[in-house]
N, C-alpha and C positions, 0 to 999 in steps of 0.2 A: 850618610850612606857610605858604603865601601865597595870598591871594585878592584880586586887584585892588589890590595894594599893602598889604592888611591882613595882618599877620604874626602868627601865633599858635603857641604851643607846646602839645603834647598828650602825654598818657601813653597808651601802648598797653595796652588791656585786651581781649585776644583779638580779636574782630572789631569792637571799638569803640575810638574815640579819645576820651578824656576831656580836654576842653580846660581849660587854665588860665584863670582869670578874665580878662576883657577888661582889667582894670586891672593885671594882672600884667606882669612883664617879658616882652617879646615874642620873646626869643631865648635859647638856651641860654647864650650868652656873657654876657648880662646876669644871668641866674639864677646862673651860676657866680661872677660878680663879687660878687653879694649873699651867696652862701654863704661865700665867702672873708671878706668883711667881717663877717659874723655868726659866723664860726668854727664852722660846722656842715657836715654832709655835704650834698651837693647834693640827694640824695633827700629829705632833711628840708625843704630850702627849697622844692622842687617840691611836696611834700605840703601845705605851708602855703598854696599858691596854687591848688590844684585847685578847679575850679568844678563846676557841675552840668550844663553843656552837653556833649553827646556828638555824635559824628559816626560814620557807618558807614565803616569803614576800607577795605573792598573797593573801592568806586568810586574813592576817592582813590588807592589803590595802583595801580589799573588805568589811571589817567589819565582816568576818566570823570566827573570832578567839576570844579566851579569852583575847588575847592581844589587846589593843586599842592604836592607834596612838595619841600622844599628839601634840600640836603645836610644830613646829620644834625648837622653842626657847622660853624661859620664865624665870621669876624669881620664882623658885620653892618654896621659903619660904614666899614671900609677894608680891602679884600681884600689890599692891599699889606702889611698887618700880620699876614698869615697865612702862615707858612712851611710849605711842603709838601715833605716829605723822606722818606727811607726807608733801610732797612737790608737789604742783600742777603746771600745765602749763609748764611742762618740755618737753613734747612731742607735736609735731605739730598737730597731728590728734586730740588729746585731747583738745588742746587750741582752735582749730577750732570748735569743738563741743560745748565747753563752750561759745565761742564767739557767736555762733549761738543761744544759749539759751537766751542770754541777749541783743542781737542786736535789737535796736528799731529805729536807724537812720543809715544813710550812714557813720557815723563817725566810726573810729577805736574803738573797744571796749577796756575796761580795760584789759580783758583777753588777747587779741592779743597784746596790749601794753606790758604787762608783759612778754609774750613769746618773743616779739621782744627785750626787754631789756636783756633777757637771751642770745639770739643770739649774741647781741652786747657786753655783758660784763660778761656772766655767766661762761665762760671757760678761766680764767685768766692764765698767765704763772705761772709755779711753783714758790712758795714763795710769790705770790701776792694774794690779796683778791679781789674777783670779786663781781659783783652786787648780792644783796640778793634776793632770790626767794620768791614766795608765800609760806607760811607755815601754817599748820593747826594742831590742836590737836584733836585726836580721843577718847582718854580715857586712862585708865590704863590697866594693863595686864588682868583684869577680862573680858574684851570685846573680847579677842582673842580666836578664835575657831580653832579646828583642822580639817584636812581633814576628810570628812564624816559627820561632824556635821552641824546642821542647822544654817543659818544666818536669823535673825528675823527682820521683820518690826514691831516695837512696836505699841501699840494703838495710840500713838501720832504721828507716822510716816505717811507721805503722800505717800511714795513709797519706793522702794529699788531696787538697781541694782548693777551689778558687776562692778568692776574696776580692770582689770587684770594688775598686776604690779610685779616688783621685790622689795623686802624689805631688808634692811640691819638690822642685829642684832648686838647690841653693848653692851659692858660691861665696866663700869667705874672702873678703878683700885683703890687700896687703896690710892694712891697719886693723884687721880683726873684726870688721863689720860684716855680718851675714847679709847677703842680698838674695831675694827670691828671683831666680832666673825665669821661672815659668811653672806651669802646671801641666800634668799629663795624665791620660788614662793609665790605670795600673791594675795589676793582678798580684796581690800580696802573697798568695799561695802558702798555705800552712798545713800542718799535720793535726787536724782536728781530733782524730781518734786518740792521739797521744795526749793532747790537752784534756780531753774528756776523762781520761783515766785518773788524772789528778791535776788540779789547778796549778800546782807547783811545777808541773811539766810544761807550763806555758812557754818558758824561756827556750828550752830545746825544741819545742814544736815549731818555733818561729825560724830556726836556723835552716832555711831552705832557699831554693831558687825563688826568684820573683821576676816579674816582667813589667816593662813600661813602654809607652809609645803606642802607635808609631809616630805620633806627632807631639810636639811641645808647643803649648799655647803661651805666647809671651805678650807683655803689654796689657794684661787684663788685671785690673785692681779688684773687680767684683767677683766674689765666689759665693753666690747667694743661694740659688735654687737650681740644681743641676739634675734633670731627669735622665735616666738611662735604662739599659736592659742588660741582664746577664743571662747567658744560655749555656747549656751543656749539650753538645752534639756527639752522637755516636754514629759515625758514618754520615749518611744523609738524614738521619732521624734526629729530631730535637727531643731529647729526653726530658728536659726541664727548662723552664724559662720564667723569669720574674722581672717585673718592673721595679726599678730601684731609684733612689734619689740621694744625692749628696749636696754639698753646699751648706753654708752656715744656717740657712733657714731650717735645715733638717738635722742639725747637729746640736749637741749639748754643750759644746765648747766652741768659742770663737777661734778662728785660725790664728789671730794675733796672740791669743793666750797659749795656744799649742806651740807657736813659734818661740814665745818667751821661755817656756819651760823646756824647750829643746836647746836653745842657744844660751841659756843662763850659765851653762857649764863652760868653763874656760877651755876644756879639751875639745869642745865643739866649735870653737872660734879660732882654729889654727889657720893662719893665712894660707890661701891657695887650696884649702881642702874643699871638697864638694860633699853635699848631703842630698840624699833622696829620702823623703819622709812621707810615709803613707798616713792619710788623714782618717782612715777607718772605713769599714764596709757597712752597707745598709742591710745586706742579706747574703746568704751563701747556701749552696745546695745541701751541704752536710746537715744543716739545721732542719732540713725537711726530709732527712732520711736517705738521701741519694749517696751511693758509694760509686766513685768514679773508677773506670777500668782503663787499662793500658790502651792508648790510642784515642781516647775521648778528647774532644776539643772544647776548651773553655773560651768563651767569647764575652768580652766586656765592652759595652758600648755606651759612651756618653756623647751623643751627636755633636754637641757644641764644642767638644774637644777633639774633633777629627774622626777619622775612620776607626772602626772597632779594632780592639786588640785581641788577637787570636793566638792561642798556644795549645799544643797537644800535650797530653799527659804521657810520660814514659816511666814505666816501672822498672827499676833496675833489679833484675832477678838475682837469685843466689843468696847465700848466707852472709851475714855480717862478718867482716874480717876483723879479727882481734888486732888492735894496735898496741905494739910493745914499744915503750920508750927506752931509748939507749941511755946509758949512764956514762958520764965523763969521769 
């Protein structure tokens, strides 16, 4: 959380937030660094720094407080050292939506082929390497938004829509070992209309804002069967709602395999760097024909991962501005 430049970490206790002491590390990043240094679980490190001060969670969550929620994980010193990426076609419903977008013949689409490859080889026995998944880059930490902040369709964007997911938060230790810090509710937010135009537009369709939080779940080793709900609200009206499921029981790739294929690259194991990696969506409204409008609210809820994540859509009006590169 942040209040006028003062940054604090808190533990959620139902309707209360129990703050860590003022002398404690002021970010999850710094707490995770200390846990790695002390060779202990992050939950143990956090427990050692709990203070007596509490705050009411409801007004902060609603945006009616001087305190503002930050993304549930970040690199507090340099957003450029946070890599935001994701893995697609890990959930059957999403793969079917993607396949329908690009299907022009009766032949099996590349999307469904990739999903099928995951079913056949994405969950290898312990100690073995499975098939590599689809992978995409979204940006650095500057694109990550918190609960309650807007997600934007830029002037060069064609559309924008929610992708309800769980994301993993990672920190690379001083000796280059990636550590999973925790898991969080996430909205990967993509330009599906651009992707639908041509599958080779997938890469630029992903270069958009995204959001995580409002809570980071730490100390959980199991990620098996996670039920949730995604909603699109227009004012007080719920335009669309769908039950969704994440977790390995509902995925074609194991998380360990996804993590291997992300961190096998030396460039992803740079000491001190952070990573936010999206594990894939189960469903999204674009696949059922809904076009979001300016001011619509996207809500992603996985109750076992804390309160729902809500973000409004903001469409940046006006023409795309030509970018001219200066020459030296």
